N, C-alpha and C positions, 0 to 999 in steps of 0.2 A: 402479403398479409399485413392490416395495419395492426402495430403492438399496441394494445388499449389497456391490459393488463400486464404485470411486472411482477414476480416473485421476488425480492433482494432478501438473499442471504447473507447476513451479515452488515446490513443495511444501515445499525445504529452505532457502528466505527467511522471512524475519520471521515476514509473515502467515501461509505454509503451514504453517509450525511448529505455531502456534496451531490452526488447521484439521484438520491431520493428528492431533492431540491428541484436539480433540473427536470425530472420526470415528474416530478409535480405541477412544474410550470406548464410543462406541456398537454398537462390535461390528463396524463396517463395514472391508473390507479395503480398504486404501490404496496403490496404485502408485506410488511416487513417483521419476521417472526421475531421473537423477545423471550428471554426468560425472565427478564426481569422490566416488566414494562412501565413500571414508576421510576425508572432512571433514562428516561428516553422522551421527556416531557415536549423537548425541544420540536421532535419528530412530531408526536402525536396531533400537533396543533396545525401541521401543516395541510392543506387541502388534497383530497384524494390520498391520503396515506392512510393502511391500516395496519394497528401492530398487535396480532393475536400474540397472545403467550404461549408459546410451543417450546418444544423440546427438537430442533431439527436434525437431532442424531438420530432419532427413533425412525427408523425407514416406514412405518404407515403413517406416521403425522407427514412427513413430507411429500410422501403420494398425496395424500389428503389436500396438504397447500397448495400443491402443485395443481388440482384440477381446475378447469375454467382458467389457467393462465396462460397468457400468449408467450412468454420469454421467462427464464430464469438467470438472473445474475450471482453468481459464487463471488463472492467478495472474502469468503471465513480464512481467518489466518493467525499464527499466535506466532511469536519472536522467541519467547523464551521457554523453556521445561525444567522444572526440578529435579527431572532425569536425567540421566546422561547414558547413550546407548548408541553404538551404530551398526549400521549409517545414520537411525535415527530413536528417538526414544516412542513409548506408545503415545504420550501428548504429544508429537509431531506427526505420527501415523494416526492418529486420530480425528487433527485439523485437515491436515493435507494430503491424507491417500485415502483412508476410509470413509470420510464426507465425501470426496467428489464422486468413488463408486457408489455410495447409496442414492447422488444424486443424478446420476446418470441413469442407475435403474428406475427411479420414482420418476424421471422423464418420460422414460419409455413406457412406464406404467400407465401414466398419467396422458399419455399423446402429447406433451408439449416438445416440439422439436428445436428450440431456438435455445440454445445454452449461452452464456457467455460467462469464461472463467477468466479469474484472476490467479497469477503467478508470480514470478519475479524473477527479474534480469539476474542470470548466471543459473538460472535453478537446470539443476543436471542430477540424475541420479549416482553420477560420480564425483559431484560437487563436495570440497571438505568439510563444510558443515553439515547439521542434521536440518539446518532451515532450509537448505537451498538444495540439497538429495531428496528431502521429504516432499519437497515443492517440485521437482521435477517429475517424481513418480506421478505425484496425482494429475501433472500436467499431460503426460503421456497416457494416462486413464481417460483424461477426458478428451485429446485428441484422437483415442481409438476408437470413440463413439461417432466419430465423424461420418457421416453416410447415412448412419440410423437417426443421428440427430443434425441441427444446424450449429454448428460450434464454431466460439471466436475465442482465442486466448490472449490476454494482455499479460505483457511483463515488464512493470515498470521499474525504473531505477528507483531510489529513496525518493521518498515525496515529502515536499515542502509546501507550507502555505500556514495562513491562522489558523492557531490551533495546533500544529504539528508536533510532535513528537521527536524531532529532529532540529531546527536549531533554536527550537525554544528551549531543548534541553539545554546546549550549549550556552544560550544565554542566562537561564537560570543560574548556572553554575559560576559562569564567569561573573554575575554579578554578587556573587556571595563570597569566595574563595579567592584567597592574594594569590593562590596558584591552581594552575589547569594544568596537571599531568596527563600528557597526552600519549597514547600508544597508535601504533600503527596509521601515523601521520603521512604516510605514503601512499596510502590506500585511495584508489582513483573512484568518482563517482561523477553522476551527470543526472543531477537533482531534475525533478520533473514536478511543475507546479500541479496542486490537485486540483484545481478547476479544468487544466488540460485534461487530467487524466479522466475525470468524472465526463466530460465532454466526448472524448472517444468512446469510451463505453456507451453514454446515451446515441450519439451519433451511428453506431456499429449496428445497431438495432433496425435501422430501416436502409443499413446499404446491404444489400446482397452480396456485392463483392468480398466483403468480410468475411465471409461462411469458408468456415477450411481454414482462415488465417492464425499464423501468430505473430504477434505484433509486441514489437519494442517499443514501450513508453520512455524517453528521455529528453531532458532539456539541449539550449543548444550550445552547453559547454560543458566540456569536464574538468572539474576542481579536485585537487589534492585533499584530505581531512583536513590537515593543518591549515591549506588556503581558507577553507571553509569555516575550521576555527577563529581563524585570524579576522575573516571578512565579521563574522558575529561580533567579536571582541570590538572592533572599529566601530559599529552600529551601536553597541551600547555604551562605549565608551568606557570600557570596563580597562582598570588598571593593572589586572591579573597578568602573572606571568607565565607564560606555558611554557612548559619543560617537555621535552622529547622524551618519552622512556623507552627501553630497551624489550626486544619482546619478550624475553621472561618477565618483569615487572607488568608488561601491559598485559599479562595473562595474572598477573598475580592482583592486578588491580579489578580486571575484569570479575575474578571469581569471588573477590569480597564485596562487588558491587549487587553480583549474581544472589548474595546472600539476602536483600534487604527484600521487603514485601512486595515491593513495584520496582522491580531493579531496571535501571537504565541500560545496564550494559551486562553480557555474560560470554563465558570465554567462545559459547559457541557465535555470538556475533563476530568476535576476534575471526575465526576460522572463515566465517562467511566474506571476510575484508582482505582473505589471502586471494581471491577472484575480482578483479576487475569489475566495478559495477556501472559498465559505460557499453555503448551498442557497440559491435565491431563493425569491420567495414562492410558486411554483408547484410547488415541489419537490415530488416524488415520493420518498416516504417507505415503507420496507417497513410492513406492518401490525403497529400494536403495538409501534411503534420508540419503546424508553424507554431513550436512550443513557445513560450512565455520566458523570458530571463529571469534567472534569480534577481538579478539585480533590479527590476522594475518593482518586485513583490516585496521582497524581503525587508526594505526600510521601513514599509507601510505596517508591521506589524512586530518585529524585531525591537524597534525603537522605538514602540509605544505611540508612534503618530508625535513624536516629537518635531519640532521645526524642523531638525538637522535631516530625520528622518525623511520628512515631508521633502525638503529640498534634495537629497541624494536622489530619491526615486525622480523628480523632477528632472535633475540634471539627467538620468540615465534615459530618460524617454526621450529628451530633446537631445540627445545625440554630444553632450558636453563631458 
């Protein structure tokens, strides 16, 4: 069946904006429920994008939104919670576990078979962080519906690109602070470009072989957190001194940052870093997966399109 209408949950977020743009360009009608329509003006002006105000945590509302849709993509996720409870708090449970349950039920009620779900690399009910444990339980709920529904799950590593909250966060701190205290610098990541992630989600809608699959989405290279911060420092030309923190001080720093209105870090984020955010030897990658290198993209936005940034990007693409 050709996909002509897609309900995109969490579509006003970072990855969702890229996916919405891709689908819009293909002529697909995209419905993105939002609780604050006035904050999503960039998407509202996109052709084929509808943005009704709705509470997607209401089961009746979800079922109504799904009527007439050909597919549902769920991107909803949170990184922080003000509460701490193991295996995870009510906030993580609501976003990562209870909502997927409601989505599966609403798909069945509305007769929508195609469901694509965003999980996270390292997600597991036995993971050390609330984020990864709740993502693991949510992933299991969605995969259990395979058969009654046509399910595909993606598990991206940390996502980078224009407007990200990853390298841009490092660049911001490096640009204003003379010292950059860094905890868990040994943690390993395999960053993936947001445009590649968006393409994977969109491409799978027309690929029947992706049904029943759980795919890891990773970039071509593994980095330590320290290497990523050092690279960002190089791109920005920062003179900040990077100081490695022991585990205790790292958790103290994260706890203090967690108290901010919009925290950049929390203790739970550090617990997630106890698990390497990389694809294992038996990783299941999408067919023909050719991810874009970090070095080909990061200079164009971290260096703010400076001559050096443009030159670094050109050199990488030229293999120099």
